Structures are given as structure tokens and as C-alpha cells.
C-alpha positions in Angstrom: 42.9 1.3 -11.6 39.2 1.4 -13.2 36.7 2.9 -10.7 33.1 1.6 -10.5 31.2 2.9 -13.3 27.8 3.4 -11.3 27.1 3.9 -7.9 23.5 2.2 -7.3 20.6 4.5 -5.9 20.8 1.6 -3.0 24.4 2.3 -2.6 23.8 6.0 -2.4 21.3 5.8 0.0 23.2 3.7 2.5 26.5 6.2 1.7 24.6 9.5 2.4 22.9 8.1 5.3 26.2 7.5 6.6 28.0 10.6 5.7 28.3 13.2 8.2 25.7 16.3 8.3 28.3 19.2 8.3 27.1 20.1 4.5 23.6 20.4 5.9 24.5 23.5 7.6 24.9 26.2 4.9 25.3 29.5 5.0 22.7 31.4 2.9 22.8 35.2 2.0 19.3 37.0 2.2 19.4 37.4 -1.5 17.7 35.7 -4.1 19.7 32.5 -5.6 19.5 33.5 -9.4 21.6 36.1 -10.4 24.1 36.2 -7.1 27.3 34.6 -6.4 27.5 30.7 -6.8 28.2 29.6 -3.3 24.9 30.8 -2.4 22.4 28.1 -1.6 19.4 27.2 -3.7 16.2 27.1 -1.1 14.4 24.0 -1.2 11.2 22.7 -0.1 11.1 19.1 0.3 7.7 17.2 0.0 8.1 13.4 0.9 10.5 12.7 3.5 10.9 9.2 3.2 14.2 7.1 2.7 14.7 8.1 -1.0 13.6 12.0 -0.2 16.5 11.7 2.8 19.2 10.7 0.4 18.1 13.0 -2.8 17.7 16.0 0.2 21.2 14.9 1.6 22.5 15.0 -2.1 21.0 18.6 -2.9 22.4 19.9 0.0 25.6 18.7 -0.8 25.7 20.2 -4.1 24.8 23.7 -3.1 20.9 23.8 -2.1 19.3 24.0 1.3 16.4 22.4 2.5 14.1 25.1 4.4 10.7 23.5 4.3 9.4 20.0 4.7 5.9 18.6 4.0 4.7 14.7 4.3 1.7 13.0 5.4 2.9 11.6 8.2 4.5 12.9 11.3 6.8 10.8 12.3 8.4 11.2 8.8 8.7 14.8 9.3 10.2 14.5 12.8 13.0 12.4 11.5 13.9 14.7 8.4 13.5 17.8 10.8 16.5 16.0 13.1 18.7 15.3 10.2 18.3 18.5 8.2 17.4 21.3 11.0 14.4 22.8 9.6 12.6 25.0 11.6 9.3 23.3 12.8 7.2 26.3 11.4 8.2 25.5 7.8 7.1 21.9 8.3 3.5 20.8 7.1 1.4 17.7 7.4 -1.0 16.0 5.4 -2.2 15.5 2.3 -2.2 19.2 1.0 1.0 19.3 2.6 2.6 20.0 -0.9 0.3 22.7 -1.7 1.7 24.5 1.6 5.3 23.7 0.4 4.9 25.0 -3.0 3.3 28.4 -1.8 6.2 29.1 0.5 9.2 31.5 -0.8 11.6 28.5 -1.9 13.3 28.6 -5.5 12.8 24.9 -5.7 10.9 21.9 -5.0 11.8 18.4 -4.2 9.0 15.9 -5.1 9.9 12.4 -3.4 6.2 11.2 -2.4 4.6 8.3 -3.8 4.5 8.2 -8.0 0.9 8.2 -7.7 0.9 11.7 -6.3 3.7 13.1 -8.6 1.4 14.7 -11.2 -0.8 16.9 -9.0 2.5 17.9 -6.8 3.8 18.7 -10.0 1.3 20.7 -11.6 1.3 22.6 -8.0 4.9 23.6 -8.5 5.0 24.6 -12.0 2.1 26.8 -11.2 3.8 28.4 -8.1 6.9 29.2 -10.4 9.2 26.4 -8.4 12.2 24.7 -10.2 11.7 21.0 -9.8 14.0 17.9 -9.1 11.0 15.2 -8.8 12.1 11.3 -8.4 10.8 9.0 -10.8 8.4 7.6 -12.4 6.7 11.0 -13.1 3.1 9.2 -13.0 1.3 5.2 -12.6 -1.0 5.7 -15.4 -1.6 7.3 -19.2 -3.9 10.0 -17.3 -0.8 11.0 -15.2 1.9 11.2 -17.9 -0.4 13.1 -20.0 -0.6 15.9 -16.9 3.1 15.8 -16.8 3.6 16.4 -20.6 1.3 19.4 -20.3 2.6 21.0 -17.4 6.3 20.2 -18.5 5.9 22.3 -21.1 4.6 25.2 -18.7 7.5 25.0 -17.0 9.6 25.3 -19.9 7.7 28.2 -21.2 8.0 30.0 -17.4 11.9 28.7 -17.5 12.1 26.8 -15.0 14.2 24.0 -14.7 13.0 20.4 -14.1 15.3 17.5 -13.4 14.2 13.5 -12.9 15.8 11.1 -10.9 16.8 8.9 -13.9 20.3 9.2 -13.1 21.7 6.7 -16.0 21.0 10.2 -18.1 23.6 12.1 -16.0 26.4 9.4 -16.0 29.3 10.6 -17.4 29.8 6.4 -18.7 26.4 5.9 -20.1 26.6 9.7 -21.8 29.8 8.5 -23.6 28.5 5.1 -24.6 25.3 6.7 -25.9 27.4 9.0 -28.1 29.1 6.6 -29.3 26.2 4.4 -30.1 24.8 7.1 -31.9 27.6 7.2 -34.2 27.0 3.8 -35.0 29.3 2.0 -32.8 27.4 -1.1 -32.9 26.8 -1.2 -36.4 23.1 -2.1 -37.4 21.3 -2.9 -34.1 19.3 -6.3 -33.8 17.9 -6.7 -30.2 18.6 -6.0 -26.5 18.0 -7.2 -23.1 17.6 -5.9 -19.6 17.2 -7.1 -16.5 16.3 -5.9 -12.8 16.4 -8.7 -10.8 16.7 -8.4 -6.8 15.0 -9.2 -3.4 12.2 -7.9 -1.7 12.5 -4.3 -2.0 11.0 -3.8 1.4 11.8 -7.2 3.0 8.8 -7.8 3.5 8.3 -5.1 6.2 4.3 -3.5 6.4 1.9 -1.8 8.3 -1.8 -3.2 9.3 -4.7 -1.5 8.8 -5.6 -1.5 12.1 -2.8 0.9 12.9 -4.2 3.8 10.4 -7.2 6.1 10.8 -8.8 5.2 7.3 -8.0 3.5 4.0 -6.3 6.3 2.1 -3.4 6.3 5.2 -2.9 2.8 5.4 -2.5 2.4 1.5 -0.1 5.5 1.4 2.0 4.2 4.2 2.2 1.1 2.2 2.3 2.3 -1.0 4.5 0.3 -2.9 2.4 -2.5 -2.6 -0.3 -0.8 -4.3 -0.3 -0.3 -8.3 -2.3 3.4 -7.8 0.4 4.5 -5.8 3.5 3.1 -7.6 2.7 1.8 -10.7 3.9 -1.8 -9.8 7.5 -2.6 -9.8 8.0 -2.6 -13.5 7.0 1.2 -13.4 8.7 2.0 -10.2 11.6 0.4 -10.3 12.4 -0.8 -13.6 12.3 2.7 -15.2 15.9 3.1 -14.5 16.9 0.3 -17.1 13.9 0.6 -19.7 14.7 4.5 -19.9 18.2 3.8 -20.4 17.2 1.6 -23.6 15.2 3.9 -24.9 18.1 6.5 -24.7 20.3 4.2 -26.7 17.9 3.1 -28.9 17.1 6.4 -30.3 13.6 6.5 -29.1 10.3 4.4 -27.5 9.0 1.0 -28.4 5.8 0.7 -30.7 4.3 -2.1 -28.9 4.9 -4.9 -26.2 3.9 -8.4 -25.5 4.7 -9.9 -22.1 4.0 -12.1 -18.6 4.2 -11.5 -15.1 2.7 -12.5 -11.8 2.6 -12.5 -8.0 3.9 -16.2 -7.1 4.8 -15.3 -3.7 4.2 -11.6 -2.3 0.6 -12.2 -1.7 0.1 -10.8 2.2 -0.5 -7.3 1.1 -1.5 -5.0 -1.8 -2.0 -5.6 -5.8 1.0 -5.5 -7.7 3.2 -8.4 -9.2 6.3 -9.9 -8.0 8.0 -10.6 -11.6 7.6 -9.4 -15.1 8.7 -10.7 -18.4 8.2 -9.0 -21.4 9.7 -8.1 -24.9 9.3 -4.8 -26.9 9.6 -3.9 -30.3 11.0 -0.7 -31.6 11.3 0.7 -35.0 13.3 -1.1 -37.3 12.1 -4.4 -36.1 14.7 -4.2 -32.8 13.5 -6.3 -30.3 14.5 -5.6 -26.5 13.7 -8.7 -23.8 13.2 -7.5 -20.0 13.0 -9.5 -17.0 12.5 -8.2 -13.3 11.5 -9.6 -10.2 11.6 -9.2 -6.3 12.4 -12.5 -5.2 16.0 -13.4 -6.1 18.9 -14.2 -4.1 21.1 -12.3 -6.2 21.3 -8.7 -7.7 21.5 -7.7 -11.3 20.5 -4.7 -12.7 21.8 -4.5 -16.5 21.4 -4.0 -19.9 23.0 -5.2 -23.2 22.3 -4.0 -27.0 23.6 -6.1 -29.7 24.7 -4.9 -33.1 26.1 -6.3 -36.1 29.4 -5.0 -35.6 29.7 -4.4 -31.8 27.8 -5.1 -28.3 26.8 -2.5 -25.5 27.1 -3.8 -22.2 26.0 -2.1 -18.9 26.9 -4.3 -15.8 25.9 -1.8 -13.4 29.7 -2.2 -12.5 31.5 -1.6 -15.9 30.3 0.0 -19.0 31.6 -1.2 -22.5 31.3 -1.9 -26.1 33.1 -5.3 -27.2 33.9 -6.3 -30.6 35.1 -4.0 -34.1 34.9 -0.9 -32.2 35.7 -1.5 -28.5 35.4 0.9 -25.6 35.4 0.7 -22.4 34.8 3.5 -19.7 37.9 3.8 -16.8 36.9 7.2 -15.7 35.5 8.7 -12.5 31.4 8.7 -12.4 29.0 9.1 -9.6 25.4 9.6 -11.5 23.6 10.4 -8.4 26.1 13.2 -7.4 26.4 14.6 -11.3 22.2 15.0 -11.0 22.0 16.7 -8.2 25.1 19.2 -9.0 23.5 19.6 -12.7 20.2 20.8 -11.1 21.5 22.9 -8.5 23.5 24.4 -11.3 21.1 25.0 -13.9 18.8 27.0 -11.2 21.7 29.3 -10.1 23.0 30.0 -13.4 19.6 30.4 -15.3 20.0 27.4 -17.3 16.9 25.4 -17.4 17.2 21.7 -17.9 14.0 20.0 -19.3 13.7 16.1 -18.5 10.0 15.9 -19.0 10.1 14.5 -22.5 12.0 11.4 -21.8 10.8 11.0 -18.2 7.0 10.5 -19.6 8.5 8.4 -22.6 10.4 6.2 -19.8 7.3 6.0 -17.7 5.1 5.4 -20.3 7.5 2.7 -21.8 6.9 0.9 -18.1 3.3 1.5 -18.1 3.2 -0.3 -21.6 4.9 -3.3 -20.1 3.0 -3.4 -17.4 -0.7 -3.2 -19.4 0.8 -6.2 -21.9 1.6 -8.4 -18.8 -1.5 -7.6 -16.9 -3.8 -8.1 -20.3 -1.5 -11.1 -21.5 -1.8 -9.9 -25.0 0.2 -7.5 -27.6 -0.3 -3.8 -26.8 0.3 -1.0 -29.0 1.9 2.1 -27.7 -0.8 4.5 -29.7 -3.7 2.6 -28.7 -2.5 2.6 -24.9 -1.8 6.2 -25.2 -5.4 7.1 -26.6 -7.1 4.9 -23.9 -5.9 7.6 -21.3 -6.4 5.5 -18.5 -6.6 6.3 -14.8 -6.1 4.1 -12.1 -8.7 4.6 -9.2 -7.7 4.7 -5.5 -8.2 1.5 -4.7 -6.8 -2.0 -4.4 -7.1 -3.8 -7.8 -8.0 -7.5 -8.1 -4.9 -9.3 -9.4 -5.4 -11.9 -12.3 
């Protein structure tokens, strides 16, 4: 019987929330992690204690880490996180500068899961403090942020720090095998591709009123998904999973993009779109069409790459190549668990992982598509990179 190929992020959050907390109570020896026995826990400071962060914290704990500190802007998030993972109150920090306090603590690594608009500054602080980093995607929301992370990533590499980014398709055994076969020519000449991320409203309409907060910054941060300077819009925050995977199997990033999108129904808060339809052009004249939306009555997160000999398809449940060089994955695979275990192992064994280049390319690919849709014109990769756009901390007018 064939097992599921990919466990989705959403499924993983639900499963970890339902799981027991026994893995959270790990006995830690007093020695530093590096150079000691493999059963020592990697000490981790957790920055950004929301739902995604909770799943990551539990996943890293199960893989051999131990959450010893928490930082967040909101007290209720810290209280909930402390209860789940038994963190001492004195090791919990609140405020927009909480990440600095966590990075200054004696921990081996930090987990960065705040709104992605804050990611570049937090990553810089972590690298400067000499911490290994597990951070969620995307790594930025604008060109300026991508440039900052790329530069600080080089510093992390020089310090032999491990940096893993939560693009779990890269850690899927099935996807790794498919990518190897495609790189070896299994599809023949690649002609085109298509991808989808069609789903319902990511927060099911949930949002908080301005009157509940002391200022605009706290209000927008609580409602971060709806503001482009904090989330990067849905194509950047969510659709990066598909677009990064397409970059991977196509062997690089696109050269340019044209696209459209809009805000048809989610007009009650914020400035992000609720759907995109973009087409990228890759080297060799390969075109990839991508459609996304957060209004649908069904869920489809998938990719197809079409070649002259075969077609690759990831449906989210199965992964296969059909045609002349047919193949289908049938083994066990949990890409979420794989990435957590890979990170903990890299810290323990002193073998740093370095996800920064593909994470920056993946993030900037989504920004390229977003800007093509916003501006309603073809945008070239190199020109957009040279613009060095930096989003201001404000709601934008939606056109």
C-alpha cells in the first residue's frame, strides 16, 4: 500500500496540536550541545509564538531540541506558549524588541516565526549573536529584505552557523528523488509548467478591530496577514512553497513575469489581494503559469512540469513522472519532520546547512509575481532587484 507523499503544513499543525506533550519534557545535560552525546537537547529560543510557531516548536522539540526561551509582541501568545512547552517565566520576553533579548540569551539556536516583515532584522540579530537559525518562509517581503538576508546569510556561512528555512518541499524525500531524476533528463526537453495554490480564506475571516489596540503598529501586527508590509501578500507568504519547488526542478529562477490579480471580496481589512494569476519566463523560453486564490471551496496545492518525454506531477498526495521515464514515489515521507530532524542534526554534528540562497530566490520569485500583478505589466528580475524596493510600515492603497 502506498503512503501519502506529503504531509501538508496545515495537517502538521493540526496533528502536532493534538499530540501529547511528552516530547516537550526533555532532560538536558549541562554541557554545550556541540561535541557531546547525540541525546543532548539543542537549546532553542523561540521568537514568534503563534500557530505556525507552535507547530515548529513542537516539531523541533520532538527532533531533539528544547525550547528554553520565548519572545513575542503579545502577552497572551507568550502565556499560551509557556503552558504548552513549560518555559520559565523569567526566560520570556514581550515587545517588538523581544527578539534581541532572546538572541542575547545562552541558547544554541533561535526559531524565527514572527510576521515575515520582521524577518530580516531578526535574522541579522541572530547571526550577529552567533546563533543557529531555523526560520520560517518567506525570508522577507521586499527586495531590500532579500538583500539584507542574503548578506547576513554570508556572515552566517562564515561563522559556520546552520540556517534552515521552512520550505519543506526541499526536505521531502519524494521531491528530492523527483528533482534528481528531472535534473538527469527524465522529462526530456522541458517546455512549460503550471502550479496552483487554491484554498479558502486562510484565517476564515478572523481579524481584530483597531479599537482593541494601543496603536496602529500593534493592530497591524496582530492582523499581520492582511498587510503587505508584514506578510508580503498571499503569493509571498503562502505560495512560495510551490514557486520555490518550481525553481528547484527547473534549475533556477525566472527571468521575468507578467501577471494579474485582485481583491474581489476580502475588502474588510488590509491591503492584500485575494487572488493572483501570473506567468513566469525561465531561461530557454520555459513558461510557468501559476494561479492562487484564498476564496475557493476546495484545496489544490500542486505543480506540474511538462517535457517532451515525460511530465512531472505533484498533487500534494502523490508524486510521479508519467510518460517515457515513468516513476512514482511509494516510500515513507514526512517533509515537516525531515526538516526539523535535519536542522537538529546539523547543529549537533557541527555540519551546518545553508538554505539562504534558494530561500532568497524563492522569496524574490514571489515578489516578482506580486509586483507584475500590482503594476499590470511585465517585470524583469534584474530590474526589480536593482530597484531595491522597501515597503513602508503602512497600509497601501489597493489598485
